[in-house]
C-alpha positions in Angstrom: -46.3 173.5 204.9 -48.3 175.2 202.1 -47.6 176.6 198.7 -50.3 179.2 198.0 -50.9 181.0 194.2 -52.1 184.5 194.6 -54.8 185.9 191.5 -55.7 189.1 190.9 -58.2 191.0 188.0 -57.7 187.4 186.4 -61.2 188.9 184.6 -62.2 185.9 183.0 -59.1 184.4 182.3 -57.4 181.3 183.0 -55.1 179.4 180.5 -52.2 177.4 180.3 -49.6 180.2 181.4 -51.9 180.4 184.9 -52.2 176.5 185.1 -48.7 175.6 184.7 -46.9 179.0 187.0 -49.7 177.3 190.0 -49.5 173.3 188.6 -47.9 173.1 191.9 -49.4 175.2 194.6 -51.7 173.2 197.0 -54.0 176.4 197.5 -54.5 179.5 195.1 -55.8 182.4 196.6 -57.7 185.2 194.6 -58.1 188.5 194.8 -61.1 190.0 193.1 -61.6 191.0 189.8 -62.1 187.1 189.0 -64.6 187.7 185.9 -67.4 185.4 186.3 -68.2 182.0 188.6 -67.6 180.0 185.3 -64.2 180.4 186.1 -63.6 180.7 189.7 -65.7 177.2 189.3 -62.8 176.5 186.8 -60.2 176.9 189.0 -61.5 175.6 192.1 -61.7 172.4 190.0 -57.9 172.6 188.8 -56.5 173.7 192.9 -59.1 174.1 196.2 -59.8 178.3 196.3 -60.1 181.3 198.8 -61.5 184.3 196.6 -62.9 187.6 197.4 -64.8 189.2 194.9 -64.2 192.6 193.5 -65.4 195.7 191.9 -65.8 193.5 187.7 -67.8 191.6 189.0 -71.0 190.9 188.9 -73.7 190.6 191.8 -73.7 186.8 191.2 -70.1 185.8 192.5 -70.7 188.7 194.9 -73.1 186.9 196.7 -70.8 183.4 196.6 -67.2 185.6 197.5 -66.8 187.9 200.5 -65.2 191.1 199.6 -63.0 190.5 202.5 -61.6 187.1 203.9 -59.1 186.5 206.6 -58.5 183.5 207.6 -54.6 180.9 209.1 -52.7 179.7 207.0 -50.1 177.2 208.4 -49.0 180.1 211.6 -49.6 183.1 209.8 -53.3 185.2 210.3 -54.4 186.2 206.3 -56.6 189.0 205.5 -57.7 189.7 201.5 -59.3 192.0 199.4 -59.9 193.6 196.2 -60.2 197.4 196.7 -57.5 197.4 199.5 -54.0 199.7 198.6 -51.2 199.0 199.9 -48.7 201.0 202.7 -48.9 203.9 203.8 -52.2 203.7 201.5 -54.8 202.1 202.4 -58.3 202.0 201.8 -60.2 202.9 204.6 -62.2 200.4 204.8 -59.1 198.1 204.7 -57.3 200.0 207.5 -60.1 199.2 209.6 -59.5 195.8 208.7 -56.8 194.7 209.1 -57.0 196.4 212.7 -58.8 194.4 213.5 -57.3 191.6 212.6 -53.5 192.2 212.6 -52.6 189.6 209.7 -49.1 189.5 209.3 -49.7 188.7 205.7 -52.3 191.5 203.9 -53.4 190.5 199.7 -55.4 193.8 197.9 -55.2 193.5 193.9 -57.2 196.3 191.7 -54.7 198.1 191.0 -53.1 195.9 187.8 -48.9 196.7 189.1 -47.6 194.2 190.8 -46.5 195.0 194.9 -44.9 193.0 197.3 -44.0 195.5 200.4 -43.3 195.3 204.1 -45.9 197.4 206.1 -43.2 198.6 209.9 -46.2 200.5 210.8 -48.4 197.2 211.1 -46.1 194.6 210.5 -46.8 193.0 207.5 -46.2 191.6 204.2 -48.2 193.5 201.7 -48.9 191.3 198.7 -50.5 192.8 194.9 -50.3 190.1 192.5 -51.0 193.0 190.1 -52.9 191.1 187.2 -53.1 187.5 185.5 -55.9 188.4 182.7 -55.8 190.2 179.4 -57.7 193.0 180.5 -56.8 196.3 182.0 -53.3 198.8 180.8 -50.9 196.5 182.1 -48.6 195.4 179.6 -47.2 192.0 181.3 -49.8 189.4 183.3 -48.3 188.2 186.6 -49.1 185.9 189.4 -47.5 185.3 192.9 -46.4 181.9 194.9 -45.4 181.5 197.7 -44.3 178.8 200.8 -46.3 179.2 204.0 -44.2 177.1 206.6 -45.3 177.2 209.9 -45.0 181.1 211.4 -42.8 181.4 208.0 -43.5 183.2 204.6 -40.5 181.9 202.2 -39.7 181.1 198.4 -41.4 184.2 197.1 -41.8 183.6 193.4 -43.1 185.8 190.2 -44.8 184.3 187.4 -44.9 186.6 184.6 -46.3 186.3 180.0 -46.6 189.0 177.8 -50.5 189.9 177.5 -52.0 188.6 174.8 -55.1 191.1 173.2 -58.2 188.6 172.9 
């Protein structure tokens, strides 16, 4: 059993509210727009980190973190990217990867909009954790926690915090 914290669009922010929300997770998965290698390293010192680069991430971040990552957590195949879309509105590159990997969990960021949807076409759970940072149009910062136990995904929780502009 693993408790997972899912973030996206931190844009350089990893503060006390996020640390508190993620304190009891086993791993953090970041769906891009991290902001810097320094921030990725800071998150990785806090908890083991899996991440992808996003469209605002510079070349240094892109050299370390790929555009897509596919992996297995417990008995669940996971695919994660930054610009992936959502069911019936996937980015074409994401569709190709979804068809190749056949994930049960697809995580994408970019939109700054929290979205959790089941996709009956590809038989997967789509999660966009929204934006955890303070940059962008969103008014509320969000992140997601869930438990993966064998082949079961359960106990999903959403954290919400007011956005404090820097």
